[in-house]
py3Dmol code that shows the C-alpha trace and the ligand (Angstrom):
import py3Dmol

protein = """\
ATOM      1  CA  MET A   1      -0.107  -0.124  -0.008  1.00  0.00           C
ATOM      2  CA  SER A   2       1.489   3.444  -0.988  1.00  0.00           C
ATOM      3  CA  VAL A   3       1.786   5.815   1.894  1.00  0.00           C
ATOM      4  CA  ALA A   4       0.908   9.689   1.269  1.00  0.00           C
ATOM      5  CA  HIS A   5       3.998  11.678   1.943  1.00  0.00           C
ATOM      6  CA  GLY A   6       1.711  14.575   3.440  1.00  0.00           C
ATOM      7  CA  ILE A   7       4.182  17.330   2.624  1.00  0.00           C
ATOM      8  CA  LYS A   8       2.182  20.639   1.929  1.00  0.00           C
ATOM      9  CA  LYS A   9       5.300  22.784   2.293  1.00  0.00           C
ATOM     10  CA  LEU A  10       8.910  21.775   1.992  1.00  0.00           C
ATOM     11  CA  GLY A  11      11.881  23.599   3.616  1.00  0.00           C
ATOM     12  CA  VAL A  12      15.347  23.490   1.954  1.00  0.00           C
ATOM     13  CA  ILE A  13      18.514  24.465   3.560  1.00  0.00           C
ATOM     14  CA  GLY A  14      21.300  25.354   1.055  1.00  0.00           C
ATOM     15  CA  ALA A  15      21.020  26.828  -2.252  1.00  0.00           C
ATOM     16  CA  GLY A  16      24.085  25.288  -3.701  1.00  0.00           C
ATOM     17  CA  GLN A  17      23.880  22.741  -6.567  1.00  0.00           C
ATOM     18  CA  MET A  18      22.180  20.073  -4.493  1.00  0.00           C
ATOM     19  CA  GLY A  19      19.747  22.328  -2.544  1.00  0.00           C
ATOM     20  CA  LEU A  20      18.707  24.077  -5.553  1.00  0.00           C
ATOM     21  CA  GLY A  21      18.096  20.949  -7.370  1.00  0.00           C
ATOM     22  CA  ILE A  22      15.893  19.666  -4.605  1.00  0.00           C
ATOM     23  CA  ALA A  23      14.088  22.738  -4.679  1.00  0.00           C
ATOM     24  CA  TYR A  24      13.624  22.275  -8.391  1.00  0.00           C
ATOM     25  CA  VAL A  25      12.154  18.912  -8.309  1.00  0.00           C
ATOM     26  CA  ALA A  26      10.037  19.645  -5.389  1.00  0.00           C
ATOM     27  CA  ALA A  27       8.381  22.474  -7.054  1.00  0.00           C
ATOM     28  CA  VAL A  28       8.470  21.210 -10.518  1.00  0.00           C
ATOM     29  CA  LYS A  29       7.607  17.309 -10.022  1.00  0.00           C
ATOM     30  CA  ALA A  30       6.030  17.216  -6.596  1.00  0.00           C
ATOM     31  CA  LYS A  31       4.360  20.633  -7.170  1.00  0.00           C
ATOM     32  CA  VAL A  32       4.771  21.658  -3.425  1.00  0.00           C
ATOM     33  CA  PRO A  33       5.610  25.334  -2.163  1.00  0.00           C
ATOM     34  CA  VAL A  34       9.205  25.407  -0.982  1.00  0.00           C
ATOM     35  CA  LEU A  35      10.861  27.814   1.347  1.00  0.00           C
ATOM     36  CA  LEU A  36      14.639  28.034   0.486  1.00  0.00           C
ATOM     37  CA  TYR A  37      17.228  29.270   2.873  1.00  0.00           C
ATOM     38  CA  ASP A  38      20.897  29.940   2.506  1.00  0.00           C
ATOM     39  CA  ARG A  39      23.032  32.234   4.484  1.00  0.00           C
ATOM     40  CA  SER A  40      24.920  33.465   1.432  1.00  0.00           C
ATOM     41  CA  LYS A  41      22.968  35.954  -0.652  1.00  0.00           C
ATOM     42  CA  ASP A  42      25.431  35.440  -3.306  1.00  0.00           C
ATOM     43  CA  GLN A  43      24.713  31.801  -3.428  1.00  0.00           C
ATOM     44  CA  VAL A  44      20.648  32.397  -3.545  1.00  0.00           C
ATOM     45  CA  SER A  45      21.197  34.768  -6.478  1.00  0.00           C
ATOM     46  CA  LYS A  46      23.482  32.132  -8.439  1.00  0.00           C
ATOM     47  CA  GLY A  47      20.858  29.398  -7.575  1.00  0.00           C
ATOM     48  CA  LEU A  48      17.707  31.469  -8.687  1.00  0.00           C
ATOM     49  CA  ALA A  49      19.589  32.297 -11.785  1.00  0.00           C
ATOM     50  CA  LEU A  50      20.250  28.629 -12.513  1.00  0.00           C
ATOM     51  CA  MET A  51      16.626  27.746 -11.723  1.00  0.00           C
ATOM     52  CA  ASP A  52      15.285  30.123 -14.059  1.00  0.00           C
ATOM     53  CA  LYS A  53      17.680  28.631 -16.936  1.00  0.00           C
ATOM     54  CA  LEU A  54      16.546  25.308 -16.076  1.00  0.00           C
ATOM     55  CA  LEU A  55      12.977  26.129 -16.237  1.00  0.00           C
ATOM     56  CA  ASP A  56      13.411  27.926 -19.676  1.00  0.00           C
ATOM     57  CA  LYS A  57      15.208  24.950 -21.024  1.00  0.00           C
ATOM     58  CA  ASP A  58      12.600  22.435 -19.678  1.00  0.00           C
ATOM     59  CA  VAL A  59       9.819  24.405 -21.261  1.00  0.00           C
ATOM     60  CA  LYS A  60      11.726  24.413 -24.740  1.00  0.00           C
ATOM     61  CA  LYS A  61      12.533  20.760 -24.463  1.00  0.00           C
ATOM     62  CA  GLY A  62       8.685  20.073 -23.637  1.00  0.00           C
ATOM     63  CA  LYS A  63       9.641  18.380 -20.157  1.00  0.00           C
ATOM     64  CA  ILE A  64       7.429  21.225 -18.615  1.00  0.00           C
ATOM     65  CA  GLU A  65       4.217  21.406 -20.232  1.00  0.00           C
ATOM     66  CA  SER A  66       3.957  25.274 -20.702  1.00  0.00           C
ATOM     67  CA  ALA A  67       5.541  28.565 -19.920  1.00  0.00           C
ATOM     68  CA  GLU A  68       2.647  28.999 -17.508  1.00  0.00           C
ATOM     69  CA  ALA A  69       3.489  25.715 -15.599  1.00  0.00           C
ATOM     70  CA  ALA A  70       7.138  26.937 -15.341  1.00  0.00           C
ATOM     71  CA  LYS A  71       6.019  30.172 -13.927  1.00  0.00           C
ATOM     72  CA  GLU A  72       3.672  28.389 -11.368  1.00  0.00           C
ATOM     73  CA  ALA A  73       6.572  26.400 -10.385  1.00  0.00           C
ATOM     74  CA  ARG A  74       8.801  29.299  -9.854  1.00  0.00           C
ATOM     75  CA  GLU A  75       6.309  31.014  -7.785  1.00  0.00           C
ATOM     76  CA  ARG A  76       6.412  28.014  -5.695  1.00  0.00           C
ATOM     77  CA  ILE A  77       9.860  28.628  -4.490  1.00  0.00           C
ATOM     78  CA  VAL A  78      10.125  31.585  -1.975  1.00  0.00           C
ATOM     79  CA  VAL A  79      13.568  32.777  -0.404  1.00  0.00           C
ATOM     80  CA  LEU A  80      13.726  33.065   3.318  1.00  0.00           C
ATOM     81  CA  GLY A  81      15.458  36.420   4.377  1.00  0.00           C
ATOM     82  CA  GLU A  82      18.577  36.061   6.468  1.00  0.00           C
ATOM     83  CA  GLU A  83      16.981  37.622   9.420  1.00  0.00           C
ATOM     84  CA  GLU A  84      14.027  34.986   9.473  1.00  0.00           C
ATOM     85  CA  GLY A  85      16.605  32.109   9.144  1.00  0.00           C
ATOM     86  CA  ILE A  86      15.448  28.778  10.353  1.00  0.00           C
ATOM     87  CA  LYS A  87      12.593  30.383  12.223  1.00  0.00           C
ATOM     88  CA  GLY A  88      10.994  30.865   8.844  1.00  0.00           C
ATOM     89  CA  PHE A  89      10.446  27.100   8.350  1.00  0.00           C
ATOM     90  CA  ARG A  90       7.919  26.832  11.581  1.00  0.00           C
ATOM     91  CA  ASP A  91       5.154  25.747   9.295  1.00  0.00           C
ATOM     92  CA  VAL A  92       6.946  23.398   7.065  1.00  0.00           C
ATOM     93  CA  ASP A  93       5.934  19.512   6.902  1.00  0.00           C
ATOM     94  CA  MET A  94       9.523  18.569   5.927  1.00  0.00           C
ATOM     95  CA  CYS A  95      12.933  20.289   5.791  1.00  0.00           C
ATOM     96  CA  VAL A  96      15.945  18.832   3.774  1.00  0.00           C
ATOM     97  CA  GLU A  97      19.225  19.948   4.899  1.00  0.00           C
ATOM     98  CA  ALA A  98      21.637  20.399   1.814  1.00  0.00           C
ATOM     99  CA  ALA A  99      24.513  22.323   3.580  1.00  0.00           C
ATOM    100  CA  SER A 100      28.237  21.486   3.173  1.00  0.00           C
ATOM    101  CA  GLU A 101      29.263  17.920   4.155  1.00  0.00           C
ATOM    102  CA  ASN A 102      30.496  19.034   7.727  1.00  0.00           C
ATOM    103  CA  PHE A 103      29.272  17.165  10.737  1.00  0.00           C
ATOM    104  CA  SER A 104      29.515  20.254  13.110  1.00  0.00           C
ATOM    105  CA  LEU A 105      27.617  22.507  10.900  1.00  0.00           C
ATOM    106  CA  LYS A 106      24.765  19.758  10.363  1.00  0.00           C
ATOM    107  CA  ALA A 107      24.555  19.178  14.031  1.00  0.00           C
ATOM    108  CA  LYS A 108      23.989  23.030  14.621  1.00  0.00           C
ATOM    109  CA  LEU A 109      21.345  23.061  11.906  1.00  0.00           C
ATOM    110  CA  PHE A 110      19.569  20.236  13.211  1.00  0.00           C
ATOM    111  CA  ALA A 111      19.474  21.336  16.581  1.00  0.00           C
ATOM    112  CA  SER A 112      18.001  24.529  15.371  1.00  0.00           C
ATOM    113  CA  MET A 113      15.548  22.529  13.243  1.00  0.00           C
ATOM    114  CA  ALA A 114      14.448  20.400  15.963  1.00  0.00           C
ATOM    115  CA  ALA A 115      13.747  23.487  18.167  1.00  0.00           C
ATOM    116  CA  GLU A 116      11.818  25.655  15.283  1.00  0.00           C
ATOM    117  CA  LEU A 117      10.092  23.294  13.418  1.00  0.00           C
ATOM    118  CA  ARG A 118       6.763  21.428  14.390  1.00  0.00           C
ATOM    119  CA  PRO A 119       7.363  18.458  16.513  1.00  0.00           C
ATOM    120  CA  ASP A 120       5.694  16.119  13.491  1.00  0.00           C
ATOM    121  CA  ALA A 121       7.759  17.665  10.707  1.00  0.00           C
ATOM    122  CA  ILE A 122      10.336  15.482   9.187  1.00  0.00           C
ATOM    123  CA  LEU A 123      13.991  16.544   9.271  1.00  0.00           C
ATOM    124  CA  ALA A 124      15.907  15.197   6.229  1.00  0.00           C
ATOM    125  CA  SER A 125      19.605  15.308   5.377  1.00  0.00           C
ATOM    126  CA  ASN A 126      21.203  15.129   2.080  1.00  0.00           C
ATOM    127  CA  THR A 127      24.357  13.992   3.785  1.00  0.00           C
ATOM    128  CA  SER A 128      26.435  12.052   1.157  1.00  0.00           C
ATOM    129  CA  SER A 129      28.360  10.033   3.903  1.00  0.00           C
ATOM    130  CA  ILE A 130      27.640  11.230   7.536  1.00  0.00           C
ATOM    131  CA  SER A 131      26.102   8.807   9.967  1.00  0.00           C
ATOM    132  CA  ILE A 132      22.231   9.538  10.114  1.00  0.00           C
ATOM    133  CA  THR A 133      22.246   8.238  13.686  1.00  0.00           C
ATOM    134  CA  LYS A 134      24.747  10.926  14.701  1.00  0.00           C
ATOM    135  CA  ILE A 135      22.829  13.581  12.868  1.00  0.00           C
ATOM    136  CA  ALA A 136      19.513  12.373  14.614  1.00  0.00           C
ATOM    137  CA  ALA A 137      21.328  12.502  17.863  1.00  0.00           C
ATOM    138  CA  ALA A 138      21.634  16.333  17.345  1.00  0.00           C
ATOM    139  CA  ALA A 139      18.226  16.867  16.778  1.00  0.00           C
ATOM    140  CA  VAL A 140      17.434  15.786  20.605  1.00  0.00           C
ATOM    141  CA  PRO A 141      17.174  19.109  22.650  1.00  0.00           C
ATOM    142  CA  GLN A 142      20.359  19.543  25.014  1.00  0.00           C
ATOM    143  CA  GLY A 143      19.495  18.092  28.589  1.00  0.00           C
ATOM    144  CA  LEU A 144      16.848  15.731  27.222  1.00  0.00           C
ATOM    145  CA  ASN A 145      17.769  12.134  27.620  1.00  0.00           C
ATOM    146  CA  PRO A 146      18.007  10.460  24.242  1.00  0.00           C
ATOM    147  CA  SER A 147      16.331   7.393  25.579  1.00  0.00           C
ATOM    148  CA  SER A 148      13.254   9.085  27.079  1.00  0.00           C
ATOM    149  CA  GLU A 149      10.047   9.193  25.243  1.00  0.00           C
ATOM    150  CA  GLU A 150      10.528  12.829  24.158  1.00  0.00           C
ATOM    151  CA  GLY A 151      14.031  12.368  23.235  1.00  0.00           C
ATOM    152  CA  LYS A 152      13.296   9.194  20.899  1.00  0.00           C
ATOM    153  CA  ALA A 153      10.376  11.385  19.426  1.00  0.00           C
ATOM    154  CA  SER A 154      12.646  14.134  18.340  1.00  0.00           C
ATOM    155  CA  ALA A 155      15.276  11.768  16.771  1.00  0.00           C
ATOM    156  CA  SER A 156      12.788   9.623  15.064  1.00  0.00           C
ATOM    157  CA  ARG A 157      11.889  12.175  12.571  1.00  0.00           C
ATOM    158  CA  VAL A 158      15.506  12.415  11.058  1.00  0.00           C
ATOM    159  CA  VAL A 159      16.110  10.558   7.916  1.00  0.00           C
ATOM    160  CA  GLY A 160      18.609  10.433   5.183  1.00  0.00           C
ATOM    161  CA  LEU A 161      17.529  11.635   1.833  1.00  0.00           C
ATOM    162  CA  HIS A 162      20.420  11.513  -0.475  1.00  0.00           C
ATOM    163  CA  PHE A 163      19.984  13.040  -3.810  1.00  0.00           C
ATOM    164  CA  PHE A 164      22.480  12.854  -6.932  1.00  0.00           C
ATOM    165  CA  ASN A 165      24.034  15.694  -8.935  1.00  0.00           C
ATOM    166  CA  PRO A 166      22.498  17.114 -10.931  1.00  0.00           C
ATOM    167  CA  VAL A 167      19.371  16.490  -9.174  1.00  0.00           C
ATOM    168  CA  PRO A 168      16.782  17.219 -11.753  1.00  0.00           C
ATOM    169  CA  VAL A 169      18.659  14.645 -14.119  1.00  0.00           C
ATOM    170  CA  MET A 170      19.666  11.974 -11.901  1.00  0.00           C
ATOM    171  CA  PRO A 171      16.959   9.400 -11.259  1.00  0.00           C
ATOM    172  CA  LEU A 172      17.823   8.187  -7.873  1.00  0.00           C
ATOM    173  CA  VAL A 173      17.381   8.921  -4.160  1.00  0.00           C
ATOM    174  CA  GLU A 174      19.161   6.651  -1.534  1.00  0.00           C
ATOM    175  CA  LEU A 175      17.014   6.717   1.641  1.00  0.00           C
ATOM    176  CA  ILE A 176      18.883   5.858   4.947  1.00  0.00           C
ATOM    177  CA  SER A 177      17.452   5.309   8.266  1.00  0.00           C
ATOM    178  CA  GLY A 178      19.265   6.051  11.479  1.00  0.00           C
ATOM    179  CA  LEU A 179      18.821   3.870  14.581  1.00  0.00           C
ATOM    180  CA  GLN A 180      16.218   6.210  15.760  1.00  0.00           C
ATOM    181  CA  THR A 181      14.329   6.775  12.541  1.00  0.00           C
ATOM    182  CA  SER A 182      10.583   5.642  12.830  1.00  0.00           C
ATOM    183  CA  SER A 183       9.041   3.763  10.004  1.00  0.00           C
ATOM    184  CA  GLY A 184       6.485   6.498   9.465  1.00  0.00           C
ATOM    185  CA  THR A 185       9.191   8.974   8.864  1.00  0.00           C
ATOM    186  CA  LEU A 186      10.738   6.417   6.410  1.00  0.00           C
ATOM    187  CA  ASP A 187       7.822   5.898   4.398  1.00  0.00           C
ATOM    188  CA  ARG A 188       6.521   9.342   4.082  1.00  0.00           C
ATOM    189  CA  ALA A 189      10.276  10.470   2.914  1.00  0.00           C
ATOM    190  CA  ARG A 190      10.285   7.655   0.383  1.00  0.00           C
ATOM    191  CA  ALA A 191       6.886   8.716  -0.883  1.00  0.00           C
ATOM    192  CA  PHE A 192       8.010  12.263  -1.334  1.00  0.00           C
ATOM    193  CA  ALA A 193      11.015  11.129  -3.264  1.00  0.00           C
ATOM    194  CA  VAL A 194       8.712   9.223  -5.473  1.00  0.00           C
ATOM    195  CA  ALA A 195       6.569  12.350  -5.849  1.00  0.00           C
ATOM    196  CA  CYS A 196       9.848  14.070  -6.866  1.00  0.00           C
ATOM    197  CA  GLY A 197      10.004  11.519  -9.818  1.00  0.00           C
ATOM    198  CA  LYS A 198      12.621   9.635  -8.358  1.00  0.00           C
ATOM    199  CA  GLU A 199      13.428   5.919  -7.973  1.00  0.00           C
ATOM    200  CA  VAL A 200      14.344   4.898  -4.398  1.00  0.00           C
ATOM    201  CA  THR A 201      17.018   2.510  -2.825  1.00  0.00           C
ATOM    202  CA  THR A 202      17.660   2.066   0.729  1.00  0.00           C
ATOM    203  CA  SER A 203      20.877   1.711   2.593  1.00  0.00           C
ATOM    204  CA  LYS A 204      22.176   0.946   6.002  1.00  0.00           C
ATOM    205  CA  ASP A 205      23.507   3.804   7.948  1.00  0.00           C
ATOM    206  CA  VAL A 206      27.320   2.945   7.129  1.00  0.00           C
ATOM    207  CA  PRO A 207      29.875   5.661   6.156  1.00  0.00           C
ATOM    208  CA  GLY A 208      29.230   6.629   2.609  1.00  0.00           C
ATOM    209  CA  PHE A 209      26.095   4.513   2.533  1.00  0.00           C
ATOM    210  CA  VAL A 210      26.287   2.228  -0.656  1.00  0.00           C
ATOM    211  CA  SER A 211      26.755   5.073  -3.344  1.00  0.00           C
ATOM    212  CA  ASN A 212      29.656   6.805  -1.895  1.00  0.00           C
ATOM    213  CA  ALA A 213      31.136   3.904  -0.438  1.00  0.00           C
ATOM    214  CA  LEU A 214      31.570   2.651  -4.073  1.00  0.00           C
ATOM    215  CA  LEU A 215      31.883   5.772  -5.745  1.00  0.00           C
ATOM    216  CA  MET A 216      34.532   7.532  -3.763  1.00  0.00           C
ATOM    217  CA  PRO A 217      37.233   4.992  -3.694  1.00  0.00           C
ATOM    218  CA  PHE A 218      36.875   4.827  -7.184  1.00  0.00           C
ATOM    219  CA  LEU A 219      37.657   8.537  -7.535  1.00  0.00           C
ATOM    220  CA  ASN A 220      40.302   8.476  -5.211  1.00  0.00           C
ATOM    221  CA  GLU A 221      42.039   5.687  -6.869  1.00  0.00           C
ATOM    222  CA  ALA A 222      41.807   7.559 -10.229  1.00  0.00           C
ATOM    223  CA  ILE A 223      43.400  10.754  -8.330  1.00  0.00           C
ATOM    224  CA  MET A 224      45.999   8.335  -6.964  1.00  0.00           C
ATOM    225  CA  CYS A 225      46.900   7.164 -10.443  1.00  0.00           C
ATOM    226  CA  LEU A 226      47.378  10.941 -11.533  1.00  0.00           C
ATOM    227  CA  GLU A 227      49.360  11.484  -8.560  1.00  0.00           C
ATOM    228  CA  LYS A 228      51.700   8.303  -9.326  1.00  0.00           C
ATOM    229  CA  GLY A 229      51.916   9.253 -12.874  1.00  0.00           C
ATOM    230  CA  VAL A 230      50.492   5.915 -14.072  1.00  0.00           C
ATOM    231  CA  ALA A 231      48.552   7.991 -16.914  1.00  0.00           C
ATOM    232  CA  THR A 232      47.695  11.486 -17.855  1.00  0.00           C
ATOM    233  CA  ARG A 233      44.464  13.090 -16.704  1.00  0.00           C
ATOM    234  CA  ASP A 234      42.971  13.011 -20.169  1.00  0.00           C
ATOM    235  CA  ASP A 235      43.906   9.157 -20.274  1.00  0.00           C
ATOM    236  CA  ILE A 236      42.576   8.446 -17.098  1.00  0.00           C
ATOM    237  CA  ASP A 237      39.315  10.034 -18.086  1.00  0.00           C
ATOM    238  CA  LYS A 238      39.181   8.622 -21.645  1.00  0.00           C
ATOM    239  CA  THR A 239      39.711   4.986 -20.451  1.00  0.00           C
ATOM    240  CA  LEU A 240      36.669   5.177 -18.169  1.00  0.00           C
ATOM    241  CA  ARG A 241      34.486   7.096 -20.637  1.00  0.00           C
ATOM    242  CA  LEU A 242      35.402   5.176 -23.629  1.00  0.00           C
ATOM    243  CA  GLY A 243      36.414   1.626 -21.965  1.00  0.00           C
ATOM    244  CA  MET A 244      33.668   1.568 -19.513  1.00  0.00           C
ATOM    245  CA  GLY A 245      31.025   3.763 -21.132  1.00  0.00           C
ATOM    246  CA  HIS A 246      31.010   6.295 -18.116  1.00  0.00           C
ATOM    247  CA  PRO A 247      29.366   9.471 -18.984  1.00  0.00           C
ATOM    248  CA  MET A 248      32.088  11.318 -17.360  1.00  0.00           C
ATOM    249  CA  GLY A 249      35.880  10.203 -16.683  1.00  0.00           C
ATOM    250  CA  PRO A 250      36.561  10.191 -12.914  1.00  0.00           C
ATOM    251  CA  LEU A 251      38.688  13.299 -12.691  1.00  0.00           C
ATOM    252  CA  THR A 252      35.715  15.329 -14.601  1.00  0.00           C
ATOM    253  CA  LEU A 253      33.418  13.705 -12.102  1.00  0.00           C
ATOM    254  CA  ALA A 254      35.259  14.701  -9.090  1.00  0.00           C
ATOM    255  CA  ASP A 255      35.602  18.212 -10.180  1.00  0.00           C
ATOM    256  CA  PHE A 256      31.712  18.203 -10.918  1.00  0.00           C
ATOM    257  CA  ILE A 257      30.972  17.041  -7.645  1.00  0.00           C
ATOM    258  CA  GLY A 258      33.330  19.299  -5.892  1.00  0.00           C
ATOM    259  CA  LEU A 259      36.828  18.432  -4.552  1.00  0.00           C
ATOM    260  CA  ASP A 260      36.189  19.645  -0.983  1.00  0.00           C
ATOM    261  CA  THR A 261      32.930  17.514  -1.086  1.00  0.00           C
ATOM    262  CA  CYS A 262      35.089  14.391  -2.296  1.00  0.00           C
ATOM    263  CA  LEU A 263      37.692  14.888   0.423  1.00  0.00           C
ATOM    264  CA  ALA A 264      35.027  15.487   3.097  1.00  0.00           C
ATOM    265  CA  ILE A 265      33.471  11.984   2.060  1.00  0.00           C
ATOM    266  CA  GLN A 266      36.657  10.239   1.569  1.00  0.00           C
ATOM    267  CA  ARG A 267      37.596  11.385   5.110  1.00  0.00           C
ATOM    268  CA  THR A 268      34.333  10.198   6.491  1.00  0.00           C
ATOM    269  CA  LEU A 269      34.949   6.743   5.163  1.00  0.00           C
ATOM    270  CA  TYR A 270      38.506   6.650   6.273  1.00  0.00           C
ATOM    271  CA  GLU A 271      37.747   7.765   9.792  1.00  0.00           C
ATOM    272  CA  GLY A 272      34.500   5.915  10.061  1.00  0.00           C
ATOM    273  CA  THR A 273      35.978   2.407   9.081  1.00  0.00           C
ATOM    274  CA  GLY A 274      39.751   2.966  10.160  1.00  0.00           C
ATOM    275  CA  ASP A 275      40.647   1.082   7.011  1.00  0.00           C
ATOM    276  CA  SER A 276      43.745   2.356   5.030  1.00  0.00           C
ATOM    277  CA  LYS A 277      42.105   1.509   1.712  1.00  0.00           C
ATOM    278  CA  TYR A 278      40.146   4.856   2.160  1.00  0.00           C
ATOM    279  CA  ARG A 279      43.178   7.073   2.979  1.00  0.00           C
ATOM    280  CA  PRO A 280      42.457  10.306   0.777  1.00  0.00           C
ATOM    281  CA  SER A 281      44.988  10.947  -1.934  1.00  0.00           C
ATOM    282  CA  VAL A 282      47.657  13.335  -1.003  1.00  0.00           C
ATOM    283  CA  LEU A 283      46.862  15.220  -4.389  1.00  0.00           C
ATOM    284  CA  LEU A 284      43.333  15.477  -3.519  1.00  0.00           C
ATOM    285  CA  GLU A 285      44.243  17.044  -0.158  1.00  0.00           C
ATOM    286  CA  ARG A 286      46.707  19.440  -1.832  1.00  0.00           C
ATOM    287  CA  MET A 287      44.115  20.492  -4.465  1.00  0.00           C
ATOM    288  CA  VAL A 288      41.765  21.467  -1.664  1.00  0.00           C
ATOM    289  CA  ASP A 289      44.323  23.267   0.411  1.00  0.00           C
ATOM    290  CA  ALA A 290      45.153  25.463  -2.577  1.00  0.00           C
ATOM    291  CA  GLY A 291      41.376  26.317  -3.018  1.00  0.00           C
ATOM    292  CA  TRP A 292      41.101  24.484  -6.304  1.00  0.00           C
ATOM    293  CA  LEU A 293      37.864  22.945  -5.478  1.00  0.00           C
ATOM    294  CA  GLY A 294      36.759  22.002  -9.214  1.00  0.00           C
ATOM    295  CA  LYS A 295      33.974  23.452 -11.464  1.00  0.00           C
ATOM    296  CA  LYS A 296      32.614  25.520  -8.715  1.00  0.00           C
ATOM    297  CA  SER A 297      35.643  27.317  -8.154  1.00  0.00           C
ATOM    298  CA  GLY A 298      36.717  27.747 -11.657  1.00  0.00           C
ATOM    299  CA  LYS A 299      39.841  25.216 -11.562  1.00  0.00           C
ATOM    300  CA  GLY A 300      40.287  21.737 -10.393  1.00  0.00           C
ATOM    301  CA  PHE A 301      41.800  18.926 -12.474  1.00  0.00           C
ATOM    302  CA  TYR A 302      40.493  20.792 -15.338  1.00  0.00           C
ATOM    303  CA  ASP A 303      40.190  24.771 -16.032  1.00  0.00           C
ATOM    304  CA  TYR A 304      36.631  26.133 -16.124  1.00  0.00           C
ATOM    305  CA  THR A 305      37.477  29.813 -16.474  1.00  0.00           C
ATOM    306  CA  SER A 306      37.094  30.239 -20.162  1.00  0.00           C
TER     307      SER A 306
END
"""
ligand_1 = """\
54
3HC
N 21.913 20.948 -13.598
C 20.748 20.589 -14.136
N 20.746 19.775 -15.479
C 21.843 19.625 -15.944
C 23.082 19.970 -15.329
C 23.150 20.566 -14.161
N 24.138 21.064 -13.234
N 24.091 19.596 -16.259
C 23.445 18.865 -17.165
N 22.191 18.891 -16.924
C 21.234 18.477 -18.085
C 21.152 19.125 -19.280
O 20.609 20.507 -19.433
C 20.573 18.224 -20.256
O 19.250 18.170 -20.132
P 18.364 17.819 -21.465
O 18.298 16.571 -21.778
O 17.044 18.358 -20.979
O 18.956 18.871 -22.501
C 20.979 16.830 -19.611
O 21.526 17.103 -18.312
C 22.262 16.192 -20.315
O 23.326 17.256 -20.542
P 24.239 17.485 -21.699
O 23.517 17.088 -23.000
O 24.721 18.942 -21.494
O 25.420 16.517 -21.182
P 25.639 15.176 -20.866
O 24.925 14.237 -21.674
O 27.252 15.054 -20.864
O 25.274 14.876 -19.561
C 25.253 14.831 -17.185
C 25.667 15.648 -18.493
C 23.928 14.210 -16.976
C 25.856 15.491 -16.046
C 26.154 13.459 -17.392
O 27.434 13.720 -17.912
C 26.356 12.428 -16.394
O 25.308 11.730 -16.045
N 27.548 12.357 -15.518
C 27.492 11.705 -14.340
C 26.832 12.419 -13.129
C 26.838 11.709 -11.928
O 27.642 10.535 -11.984
N 26.287 12.103 -10.931
C 26.495 11.703 -9.532
C 27.519 12.338 -8.758
S 27.699 11.680 -7.185
C 26.457 12.517 -6.248
O 25.957 13.267 -6.489
C 26.346 12.109 -4.902
C 27.102 12.994 -3.947
O 26.771 12.702 -2.652
C 28.675 13.104 -4.017
"""
view = py3Dmol.view(width=600, height=400)
view.addModel(protein, "pdb")
view.setStyle({"model": 0}, {"cartoon": {"style": "trace"}})
view.addModel(ligand_1, "xyz")
view.setStyle({"model": 1}, {"stick": {}})
view.zoomTo()
view.show()
């Protein structure tokens, strides 16, 4: 029996490539009003410009039925002001956090979300690798025993809802349940992902889940190949594109995801398992030290300035 998601209004934290994409599929596919919040005004304007471009392109391609439907979708997205912050999410039924891949930042956001949102609202994280159990623990108000009924209820509404980049194009959402997640939360989150036009897989709460436990060591290994001089950048990418039919070579894909994000995930895998096979490549560390973060910064393994 299919479960109704019951999401009449969605909150999205983060207007980067993931948050923007989530707002897009929620407004266009699930047709729900979206409140979007990012502490950076610059990020919001960049995100909205991309949103307008995508809507326009999808009307031209016939993926959205009419310019009127695109206008309605765009009007469903409202940006929250800096002064309102997370308080502005007080009447949403679900909030998806799509901030950077950093546990202390996410812990702070989940503590605020738990304090400001309705007690029945779902708190979802688009984390790529961080434990949902740990994030859910951060949603238990300080001073409250996590094993009390109230503590358990607060954490039971936290779930992992992991989208893939570019969100409007990639058809998958990975659903992750923490130790505390209730089956009701899981069912509604799944139903919402389906309403956004996605297929859903489930993963246990292990570092990187299924997707990044497989993808990141592959990307890291490609970077190590480059570091060791096994082959040139172009030949590494060409091997995977032409030899294996991948849409992008691994170095292009790492640039596309963001090298800071790749490093953060690889560190979570390494620290979370203690297994040396996940050690991040030194070259990846150095690229991030240099501020060469891939496509978003204009330079990564490739140059994006021209
Ligand atoms: N946002 C929205 N749409 C985008 C986009 C973006 N950033 N980039 C491309 N697209 C759309 C294009 O507009 C186009 O749409 P159309 O079919 O309606 O015209 C469609 O994608 C195909 O784009 P192009 O024809 O320009 O280029 P390609 O055929 O090379 O496809 C791609 C681009 C879909 C990005 C393809 O290269 C691809 O699938 N790459 C692999 C992406 C991937 O592996 N993503 C997962 C990353 S891992 C992740 O996200 C998890 C996280 O936790 C790290």
